[in-house]
PyMOL Python script that loads the backbone (N, CA, C, O; Angstrom):
from pymol import cmd

cmd.read_pdbstr("""\
ATOM      1  N   UNK A   1     -13.982  -6.212 -15.951  1.00  0.00           N
ATOM      2  CA  UNK A   1     -14.036  -4.938 -15.052  1.00  0.00           C
ATOM      3  C   UNK A   1     -14.525  -3.974 -15.652  1.00  0.00           C
ATOM      4  O   UNK A   1     -14.223  -3.784 -16.830  1.00  0.00           O
ATOM      5  N   UNK A   2     -15.488  -3.051 -14.913  1.00  0.00           N
ATOM      6  CA  UNK A   2     -15.574  -1.874 -15.204  1.00  0.00           C
ATOM      7  C   UNK A   2     -15.581  -0.363 -14.923  1.00  0.00           C
ATOM      8  O   UNK A   2     -15.990  -0.057 -13.803  1.00  0.00           O
ATOM      9  N   UNK A   3     -15.182   0.693 -15.782  1.00  0.00           N
ATOM     10  CA  UNK A   3     -15.190   1.538 -15.469  1.00  0.00           C
ATOM     11  C   UNK A   3     -15.143   2.303 -14.489  1.00  0.00           C
ATOM     12  O   UNK A   3     -14.723   3.460 -14.504  1.00  0.00           O
ATOM     13  N   UNK A   4     -15.532   1.764 -13.654  1.00  0.00           N
ATOM     14  CA  UNK A   4     -15.652   2.915 -12.439  1.00  0.00           C
ATOM     15  C   UNK A   4     -14.793   1.882 -11.032  1.00  0.00           C
ATOM     16  O   UNK A   4     -14.452   2.281  -9.918  1.00  0.00           O
ATOM     17  N   UNK A   5     -14.664   0.606 -11.589  1.00  0.00           N
ATOM     18  CA  UNK A   5     -13.176  -0.448 -10.811  1.00  0.00           C
ATOM     19  C   UNK A   5     -12.101   0.595 -11.802  1.00  0.00           C
ATOM     20  O   UNK A   5     -11.664   1.450 -11.033  1.00  0.00           O
ATOM     21  N   UNK A   6     -11.713   0.746 -12.777  1.00  0.00           N
ATOM     22  CA  UNK A   6     -10.799   1.117 -13.093  1.00  0.00           C
ATOM     23  C   UNK A   6     -10.305   2.882 -12.948  1.00  0.00           C
ATOM     24  O   UNK A   6      -9.156   3.316 -13.039  1.00  0.00           O
ATOM     25  N   UNK A   7     -11.537   3.645 -12.707  1.00  0.00           N
ATOM     26  CA  UNK A   7     -11.623   4.726 -12.205  1.00  0.00           C
ATOM     27  C   UNK A   7     -10.783   4.482 -10.581  1.00  0.00           C
ATOM     28  O   UNK A   7      -9.587   4.442 -10.295  1.00  0.00           O
ATOM     29  N   UNK A   8     -11.737   4.382  -9.942  1.00  0.00           N
ATOM     30  CA  UNK A   8     -11.610   3.921  -8.304  1.00  0.00           C
ATOM     31  C   UNK A   8      -9.278   3.437  -8.130  1.00  0.00           C
ATOM     32  O   UNK A   8      -8.523   4.187  -7.511  1.00  0.00           O
ATOM     33  N   UNK A   9      -8.912   2.455  -8.664  1.00  0.00           N
ATOM     34  CA  UNK A   9      -8.077   1.796  -8.947  1.00  0.00           C
ATOM     35  C   UNK A   9      -6.709   3.021  -9.336  1.00  0.00           C
ATOM     36  O   UNK A   9      -5.569   3.122  -8.882  1.00  0.00           O
ATOM     37  N   UNK A  10      -7.625   3.988 -10.588  1.00  0.00           N
ATOM     38  CA  UNK A  10      -6.609   5.060 -10.600  1.00  0.00           C
ATOM     39  C   UNK A  10      -6.464   6.123  -9.975  1.00  0.00           C
ATOM     40  O   UNK A  10      -5.290   6.295  -9.645  1.00  0.00           O
ATOM     41  N   UNK A  11      -6.905   6.635  -9.776  1.00  0.00           N
ATOM     42  CA  UNK A  11      -7.575   7.391  -8.065  1.00  0.00           C
ATOM     43  C   UNK A  11      -6.610   6.568  -6.186  1.00  0.00           C
ATOM     44  O   UNK A  11      -6.673   7.134  -5.095  1.00  0.00           O
ATOM     45  N   UNK A  12      -6.114   5.659  -6.370  1.00  0.00           N
ATOM     46  CA  UNK A  12      -6.242   5.204  -5.688  1.00  0.00           C
ATOM     47  C   UNK A  12      -4.536   5.329  -6.082  1.00  0.00           C
ATOM     48  O   UNK A  12      -3.734   6.060  -5.500  1.00  0.00           O
ATOM     49  N   UNK A  13      -4.279   4.528  -7.077  1.00  0.00           N
ATOM     50  CA  UNK A  13      -2.680   4.720  -7.240  1.00  0.00           C
ATOM     51  C   UNK A  13      -1.658   5.947  -7.305  1.00  0.00           C
ATOM     52  O   UNK A  13      -0.431   6.005  -7.215  1.00  0.00           O
ATOM     53  N   UNK A  14      -2.952   7.189  -7.554  1.00  0.00           N
ATOM     54  CA  UNK A  14      -2.147   8.742  -8.245  1.00  0.00           C
ATOM     55  C   UNK A  14      -2.100   8.923  -5.955  1.00  0.00           C
ATOM     56  O   UNK A  14      -1.191   9.136  -5.152  1.00  0.00           O
ATOM     57  N   UNK A  15      -2.893   8.796  -5.886  1.00  0.00           N
ATOM     58  CA  UNK A  15      -2.674   9.479  -3.902  1.00  0.00           C
ATOM     59  C   UNK A  15      -1.843   8.444  -3.804  1.00  0.00           C
ATOM     60  O   UNK A  15      -1.664   8.285  -2.597  1.00  0.00           O
ATOM     61  N   UNK A  16      -1.163   7.555  -4.474  1.00  0.00           N
ATOM     62  CA  UNK A  16      -0.070   6.493  -3.602  1.00  0.00           C
ATOM     63  C   UNK A  16       1.527   7.324  -4.206  1.00  0.00           C
ATOM     64  O   UNK A  16       2.710   7.425  -3.883  1.00  0.00           O
ATOM     65  N   UNK A  17       0.934   7.604  -4.865  1.00  0.00           N
ATOM     66  CA  UNK A  17       1.976   8.242  -5.576  1.00  0.00           C
ATOM     67  C   UNK A  17       2.604   9.143  -5.496  1.00  0.00           C
ATOM     68  O   UNK A  17       3.816   9.222  -5.698  1.00  0.00           O
ATOM     69  N   UNK A  18       1.624  10.245  -5.082  1.00  0.00           N
ATOM     70  CA  UNK A  18       1.310  11.945  -4.033  1.00  0.00           C
ATOM     71  C   UNK A  18       1.677  11.264  -2.950  1.00  0.00           C
ATOM     72  O   UNK A  18       2.782  11.669  -2.588  1.00  0.00           O
ATOM     73  N   UNK A  19       1.084  10.041  -1.955  1.00  0.00           N
ATOM     74  CA  UNK A  19       2.458  10.285  -0.821  1.00  0.00           C
ATOM     75  C   UNK A  19       3.581  10.048  -1.040  1.00  0.00           C
ATOM     76  O   UNK A  19       4.459  10.897  -0.888  1.00  0.00           O
ATOM     77  N   UNK A  20       3.810   8.836  -1.446  1.00  0.00           N
ATOM     78  CA  UNK A  20       5.546   8.394  -1.902  1.00  0.00           C
ATOM     79  C   UNK A  20       6.938   9.369  -1.966  1.00  0.00           C
ATOM     80  O   UNK A  20       8.087   9.352  -1.523  1.00  0.00           O
ATOM     81  N   UNK A  21       5.762  10.537  -3.113  1.00  0.00           N
ATOM     82  CA  UNK A  21       6.630  11.323  -3.862  1.00  0.00           C
ATOM     83  C   UNK A  21       6.777  12.440  -2.607  1.00  0.00           C
ATOM     84  O   UNK A  21       7.913  12.911  -2.539  1.00  0.00           O
ATOM     85  N   UNK A  22       5.517  13.105  -1.280  1.00  0.00           N
ATOM     86  CA  UNK A  22       6.519  13.564  -0.013  1.00  0.00           C
ATOM     87  C   UNK A  22       6.703  13.183   0.360  1.00  0.00           C
ATOM     88  O   UNK A  22       6.766  13.985   1.291  1.00  0.00           O
ATOM     89  N   UNK A  23       7.131  11.969   0.940  1.00  0.00           N
ATOM     90  CA  UNK A  23       7.948  11.249   2.004  1.00  0.00           C
ATOM     91  C   UNK A  23       9.383  10.859   1.586  1.00  0.00           C
ATOM     92  O   UNK A  23      10.316  10.374   2.228  1.00  0.00           O
ATOM     93  N   UNK A  24       9.253  11.219   0.344  1.00  0.00           N
ATOM     94  CA  UNK A  24      11.168  10.973  -0.865  1.00  0.00           C
ATOM     95  C   UNK A  24      11.449  12.301  -0.217  1.00  0.00           C
ATOM     96  O   UNK A  24      12.305  12.318   0.668  1.00  0.00           O
ATOM     97  N   UNK A  25      10.873  13.348  -0.527  1.00  0.00           N
ATOM     98  CA  UNK A  25      11.556  14.812  -0.582  1.00  0.00           C
ATOM     99  C   UNK A  25      11.974  14.906   0.455  1.00  0.00           C
ATOM    100  O   UNK A  25      13.146  15.208   0.678  1.00  0.00           O
ATOM    101  N   UNK A  26      10.464  14.491   1.996  1.00  0.00           N
ATOM    102  CA  UNK A  26      11.034  15.229   3.070  1.00  0.00           C
ATOM    103  C   UNK A  26      11.811  14.163   3.435  1.00  0.00           C
ATOM    104  O   UNK A  26      12.362  14.459   4.495  1.00  0.00           O
ATOM    105  N   UNK A  27      12.183  12.860   3.002  1.00  0.00           N
ATOM    106  CA  UNK A  27      13.599  12.359   3.233  1.00  0.00           C
ATOM    107  C   UNK A  27      14.824  12.647   3.010  1.00  0.00           C
ATOM    108  O   UNK A  27      15.715  12.718   3.856  1.00  0.00           O
ATOM    109  N   UNK A  28      14.901  12.801   2.012  1.00  0.00           N
ATOM    110  CA  UNK A  28      16.174  13.877   1.118  1.00  0.00           C
ATOM    111  C   UNK A  28      16.390  14.656   0.961  1.00  0.00           C
ATOM    112  O   UNK A  28      17.482  15.081   0.583  1.00  0.00           O
ATOM    113  N   UNK A  29      15.174  15.362   1.240  1.00  0.00           N
ATOM    114  CA  UNK A  29      15.614  17.420   0.686  1.00  0.00           C
ATOM    115  C   UNK A  29      16.862  16.815   1.099  1.00  0.00           C
ATOM    116  O   UNK A  29      17.204  15.803   1.710  1.00  0.00           O
ATOM    117  N   UNK A  30      17.404  17.788   0.550  1.00  0.00           N
ATOM    118  CA  UNK A  30      18.649  18.686   0.295  1.00  0.00           C
ATOM    119  C   UNK A  30      19.445  19.791   0.776  1.00  0.00           C
ATOM    120  O   UNK A  30      20.644  19.792   1.051  1.00  0.00           O
ATOM    121  N   UNK A  31      18.487  20.863   0.845  1.00  0.00           N
ATOM    122  CA  UNK A  31      19.377  21.788   2.669  1.00  0.00           C
ATOM    123  C   UNK A  31      16.852  22.557   2.904  1.00  0.00           C
ATOM    124  O   UNK A  31      16.106  22.577   1.925  1.00  0.00           O
ATOM    125  N   UNK A  32      16.415  22.948   4.256  1.00  0.00           N
ATOM    126  CA  UNK A  32      15.742  23.310   4.201  1.00  0.00           C
ATOM    127  C   UNK A  32      14.948  22.575   4.940  1.00  0.00           C
ATOM    128  O   UNK A  32      15.328  21.829   5.842  1.00  0.00           O
ATOM    129  N   UNK A  33      13.333  22.828   4.444  1.00  0.00           N
ATOM    130  CA  UNK A  33      12.666  21.869   4.671  1.00  0.00           C
ATOM    131  C   UNK A  33      11.970  21.425   3.384  1.00  0.00           C
ATOM    132  O   UNK A  33      12.299  21.855   2.279  1.00  0.00           O
ATOM    133  N   UNK A  34      10.647  20.228   3.661  1.00  0.00           N
ATOM    134  CA  UNK A  34      10.061  19.447   2.226  1.00  0.00           C
ATOM    135  C   UNK A  34       9.228  20.394   1.719  1.00  0.00           C
ATOM    136  O   UNK A  34       8.616  20.053   0.708  1.00  0.00           O
ATOM    137  N   UNK A  35       9.014  21.598   2.183  1.00  0.00           N
ATOM    138  CA  UNK A  35       7.194  22.372   1.586  1.00  0.00           C
ATOM    139  C   UNK A  35       7.369  23.065   0.107  1.00  0.00           C
ATOM    140  O   UNK A  35       6.565  23.211  -0.813  1.00  0.00           O
ATOM    141  N   UNK A  36       8.646  23.404   0.245  1.00  0.00           N
ATOM    142  CA  UNK A  36       9.270  24.061  -1.492  1.00  0.00           C
ATOM    143  C   UNK A  36       8.613  25.149  -1.278  1.00  0.00           C
ATOM    144  O   UNK A  36       8.394  25.541  -2.424  1.00  0.00           O
ATOM    145  N   UNK A  37       7.998  26.152  -0.335  1.00  0.00           N
ATOM    146  CA  UNK A  37       8.051  27.429   0.009  1.00  0.00           C
ATOM    147  C   UNK A  37       8.587  29.001  -0.566  1.00  0.00           C
ATOM    148  O   UNK A  37       8.196  30.091  -0.984  1.00  0.00           O
ATOM    149  N   UNK A  38       9.369  28.471  -0.347  1.00  0.00           N
ATOM    150  CA  UNK A  38      10.440  29.217  -1.307  1.00  0.00           C
ATOM    151  C   UNK A  38      11.470  30.369   0.279  1.00  0.00           C
ATOM    152  O   UNK A  38      12.580  30.874   0.445  1.00  0.00           O
ATOM    153  N   UNK A  39      10.551  30.272   0.813  1.00  0.00           N
ATOM    154  CA  UNK A  39      11.151  30.764   2.365  1.00  0.00           C
ATOM    155  C   UNK A  39      12.644  30.774   2.869  1.00  0.00           C
ATOM    156  O   UNK A  39      13.245  31.647   3.494  1.00  0.00           O
ATOM    157  N   UNK A  40      13.233  29.053   2.230  1.00  0.00           N
ATOM    158  CA  UNK A  40      14.302  28.586   3.534  1.00  0.00           C
ATOM    159  C   UNK A  40      15.395  28.715   2.140  1.00  0.00           C
ATOM    160  O   UNK A  40      16.464  28.124   2.289  1.00  0.00           O
ATOM    161  N   UNK A  41      15.160  29.542   0.637  1.00  0.00           N
ATOM    162  CA  UNK A  41      16.740  30.168   0.516  1.00  0.00           C
ATOM    163  C   UNK A  41      16.561  31.256  -0.247  1.00  0.00           C
ATOM    164  O   UNK A  41      17.258  31.405  -1.251  1.00  0.00           O
ATOM    165  N   UNK A  42      15.542  32.240   0.132  1.00  0.00           N
ATOM    166  CA  UNK A  42      16.024  33.587   0.305  1.00  0.00           C
ATOM    167  C   UNK A  42      17.283  34.018   1.306  1.00  0.00           C
ATOM    168  O   UNK A  42      17.619  33.635   2.427  1.00  0.00           O
ATOM    169  N   UNK A  43      17.769  34.899   0.463  1.00  0.00           N
ATOM    170  CA  UNK A  43      19.505  35.428   0.494  1.00  0.00           C
ATOM    171  C   UNK A  43      18.980  36.883   1.668  1.00  0.00           C
ATOM    172  O   UNK A  43      18.148  37.782   1.541  1.00  0.00           O
ATOM    173  N   UNK A  44      19.811  36.565   2.610  1.00  0.00           N
ATOM    174  CA  UNK A  44      18.818  37.897   3.592  1.00  0.00           C
ATOM    175  C   UNK A  44      20.584  38.577   4.375  1.00  0.00           C
ATOM    176  O   UNK A  44      20.679  39.042   5.510  1.00  0.00           O
ATOM    177  N   UNK A  45      21.501  38.463   3.588  1.00  0.00           N
ATOM    178  CA  UNK A  45      22.622  38.965   3.717  1.00  0.00           C
ATOM    179  C   UNK A  45      22.674  40.571   3.581  1.00  0.00           C
ATOM    180  O   UNK A  45      23.321  41.217   4.405  1.00  0.00           O
ATOM    181  N   UNK A  46      22.193  41.014   2.849  1.00  0.00           N
ATOM    182  CA  UNK A  46      22.157  42.145   2.133  1.00  0.00           C
ATOM    183  C   UNK A  46      20.953  43.183   3.075  1.00  0.00           C
ATOM    184  O   UNK A  46      20.722  44.311   2.639  1.00  0.00           O
ATOM    185  N   UNK A  47      20.181  42.649   4.475  1.00  0.00           N
ATOM    186  CA  UNK A  47      19.985  43.347   5.106  1.00  0.00           C
ATOM    187  C   UNK A  47      20.087  44.214   5.747  1.00  0.00           C
ATOM    188  O   UNK A  47      21.317  44.264   5.720  1.00  0.00           O
ATOM    189  N   UNK A  48      19.779  45.102   6.426  1.00  0.00           N
ATOM    190  CA  UNK A  48      20.367  45.953   7.351  1.00  0.00           C
ATOM    191  C   UNK A  48      18.993  46.226   8.578  1.00  0.00           C
ATOM    192  O   UNK A  48      17.794  46.451   8.414  1.00  0.00           O
ATOM    193  N   UNK A  49      19.949  46.060   9.960  1.00  0.00           N
ATOM    194  CA  UNK A  49      19.210  46.450  10.807  1.00  0.00           C
ATOM    195  C   UNK A  49      19.191  47.285  11.728  1.00  0.00           C
ATOM    196  O   UNK A  49      20.054  47.408  12.596  1.00  0.00           O
ATOM    197  N   UNK A  50      17.755  48.206  11.550  1.00  0.00           N
ATOM    198  CA  UNK A  50      18.394  49.451  12.164  1.00  0.00           C
ATOM    199  C   UNK A  50      17.961  49.094  13.453  1.00  0.00           C
ATOM    200  O   UNK A  50      17.228  48.275  14.007  1.00  0.00           O
ATOM    201  N   UNK A  51      18.626  49.934  13.679  1.00  0.00           N
ATOM    202  CA  UNK A  51      18.544  50.423  15.872  1.00  0.00           C
ATOM    203  C   UNK A  51      18.247  51.270  16.236  1.00  0.00           C
ATOM    204  O   UNK A  51      18.807  52.277  15.804  1.00  0.00           O
ATOM    205  N   UNK A  52      17.186  51.417  17.257  1.00  0.00           N
ATOM    206  CA  UNK A  52      16.574  52.504  17.443  1.00  0.00           C
ATOM    207  C   UNK A  52      17.311  52.703  18.538  1.00  0.00           C
ATOM    208  O   UNK A  52      17.146  53.717  19.218  1.00  0.00           O
TER     209      UNK A  52
END
""", "prot")
cmd.dss("prot")
cmd.show_as("cartoon", "prot")
cmd.util.cbc("prot")
cmd.orient("prot")
């Protein structure tokens, strides 16, 4: 095997790992969405609404 073939297999393996991790996180999410943006964990209980 030459270096180019090994590099292609390594990149393919990393891509498969990345996609598998995304699928796993979306299926087994504890709460909220799987995007990990942080909006789902925000606590809005202390915010008061202004009435006009």
